[in-house]
N, C-alpha and C positions, 0 to 999 in steps of 0.2 A: 338330341344335342341342345335344342332350344331351352328346355328346363335347366340344363346344366349351365348354359350361357347366362340365363337369367340369374341363377344363384351366384355365379362368379361376378356378374355385373353388380349385383346387390352387395356382395361381400367387399368388392373393391370400393364401392361408394361409401360403405360404412367406414372402411379403413381410411379413405381420403378425408371424410368428415372428422374422424377422430384425430388424424394427423394435423389437420387445419386447426382444430380446437386446441391441441397441445401447443402449436406454434403461436396462436393468438393469446393463449394463457401466459406463455413465456413473455411475449412482447409487452403485454399490459402489466405484467407483474415484475418486470426486470428491475425496476428501481428498488423494490423491496427485497428482491432476491440477491442482487449484487451489493446493496447497501442496507442490510437489515438492522437499522439503527436502534440502539438502546438509549432511551431518554432518561434524563435526571431532572428533577424539579428545579425551577429557576432559583429557588432559595436554598438549594442543597449546599451543605457546607463540606468542602473537601477537608480531609485530615490525613496527613502523610507524616512519615517518620523523619523526613529530611526537610530542610528549608525549601520553601516554594513560593511562587507568586502566581496568582490567578490572573488571567487576561480575559477581557471581554472586548472583542475587536469588532467595530462596526463595519458591516459589509453593505452592499447596495440594498438588499431587501431583508437582511437578517443580521444576527449577531453571532460571531464565532467565539467559541470558548476554547481555552487552552491553558495549560499549566507549564510554567517554567520551573524546573527543578535545579536548584543552585548547588554548584560545587564550591568548596572552600576557597580554592585559588584557581578560578576558571581560566583556561588557556584559549577558550573559544566557545562556540555555540554548535550544538547538534540540533537541527530542525528535523523532527521525526514525524513521518506520516504512517500511521498504524494500519493494521489489517481491517477487514470489514466487520469484525465482531468486537464488542466491548467498547469501553469509553476510556478517557484519560485515567479514571480511577483504576480500571483493570490493568492498563498498560503501565501504570506507575511502577510496577515490579521491576522494570528494566532500569529505572533511574539510578539506583545505587551503582550499577555496573559502570555507568559513564560519569558519575559524580565522584568516583574514587572512594566510594564508601563500602567496598567489598574487599575481602582478602585476596581476590583474584588478580587485581591490577592496581595501577596507580594513575589511571586516567583521571583527568580533571577538566571536565567539560560541563557547561550548563546544558541542560537538555529541555527543549521545548516540545511538548506533545500536543498536537492539534486534534480536536474533535471535529469531524466533518459536519456540515449542516444536518440538523436532526439528531445528531449523536450527543449524548451527555447533556450539557447545558447550552449547546449551540442551538439556535432557533432555526426555523425553516426546514427544508428537506432537500435531498439531492434529487433534482429533476432532469438534468441533462449534463453532458460532459463540459460544455463551455462554462456554464455557471459554476460548476465544481472547481474547475481550473482557476477561474477568476477569484474564487473564495480563497484558494490556497495561496495564490499570488498576493492577495491582500494581507493575509496573515504573515506571510514570509516578509513582506516589506515592513510591516509593523515591528516584528521581532528583530529582524536583521539591523534595523536602524540603530540599535543599541550596541552593535558589535562591528562598527565600521573598521576598526583597526585590528580586529582579531579574526582568526580562521572561522569560517562558517561551513559546516559539514551538513549535507543533505542526506538523510537516511529514509528508506522506505521498506516496509515489510508487506509481503503478499499483495493485496489490492493496492497498497500504498506505493508499490515499486514503480508502476507506470506513472503515477502522479509525481513521484519524486524525480523520475528521469525527465519528465516534461519540465518540471521546475528547474532542474539543473541545466537543461538545454536553453532556458530563457534567461538565466541569471548567472552571475559569477559566484562560484563557491570554491572552496579549497579541495573538497573531495565529494564523491557520490558513492554511497554504500547501500547495496541492495541485498535484501534477504528473501530468498525464494521468489524471484521475479517471474513474470509471465512474458511471453514473446509479444502477444497482444491479447486483448480480451476475446476477439473472435477465434483466435487460435486456441485459447484455453477452453472456451465453451465447446468448440468442435472436438476437443479431446475428451471432455467430460460427458458431452451429449452429442455423439456423432450423428444422430438422426435429425438434429435440428439444423436448419440453414442459417447458421450463426451470423455469417457476414451480412445477411439480408435483414434479420430481425433485431440485431443488437443496436441500440442507440449509442452505446458506449463502445468506443474503439480502443482507446488508450494503447496506442501502438508503440510500445516500448522500443521496439527495434528501429523505428523511424526517429525517435528522439535521441537514441544513444549516440549516433555519430556526431550529433551537434553539441555534445557535452565536452567542454574543453578540460574540465578537471579530471584528475585520476579517478578511475572507477574500480571498485572492488565488489564482487558478487559472491555471496555465500549461498550455497544450495545443498540440501541433503539429497543424496541419491536414492533415498527410500521415501521421498515425498510422494504421497498418494493424491494430493490435491492439485498442486501445481507441479506438473511433471518436470523432472530434472532436465530433460531434453530441451526445454525452453531456454535454460541458461546456456546450454551448449550451443544452441543456435545464436543466442545473443553474443556469444564470444566472437563470432565472425565479424562483429561490428567494433571490436576493441581497437584502441590505439596501442602503441608500444607501451609496455609497463602496466596496462590495465590487467586485472587479475580475476580469475574464477577460482574460488576455493571450494573444493568438494568436501562435504561433510559425510564421511562414509557411514552408512546405516542410519543417518538422521532423517526423521520424518519432517512434516510441515511445521509442527509446533515445538516450542521449548528449545529453539536454536540457541538461545542465550545460555543454556546449561551445558552445551556441548564443549568438551575439553579442547578440541581443535579450534573451535570458534573463540573460546576465551583467550587462547594464546594468540591467534591471528588478529583478533580485533585490536588487541593492544599494539601489535606491530603496525597495523594499518593506521591507527590514530595517533601514533607518537608524534 
């Protein structure tokens, strides 16, 4: 029995070392894994088919880059926090939908899309949750100052949903609209990587479910029930935090990407933003 015991002990030791190595790798790589920033050169020239204004917003240790896409007759502002991939240039494809420049609707909102630190032409990097949230607050204060007498809508997609919900919980806004939100980052990571002790090794919590009850504005959530990245059940759980008249809109058969092309979404987003 002793040789067998030695083999088992050695095998368990190897497994333990491998598991610890995986956990350590995730811990030290999580900044890049959660925020895999794509950079643009500082002198990069944006070019879009619709009117726009580029912003460079001074933050404590860096400069935040964002673009305001202009509607012809804006009735307010949409402050948009995008997913963890791409830059303003990639996300600009959604601008015509909200600027009233598509055949689908007659929405007339200015749309501001922010690049997180390290993304696009924003300098610095995402290092921790508190710094990231302060950066977003700084950008929001700067842009909102131009819309004091008009509705300001906060939107978030994917990784941006926790950030958007936090922002809406700390500031007055007319609406909060979320696309494919997560319950919290530890909850999401536990779903994607159930073998990891996510609550112990994650620096980023972004607990959407804790922020949601503090949001006074009406809330609308869009989520595809075929989403393979952020599971649809996270929105179902968030629904338990709703106020009266908050809404969860199910997009049947919709995955994580290209929500803006969904026919139900195109109809409901116009109803939501009227």
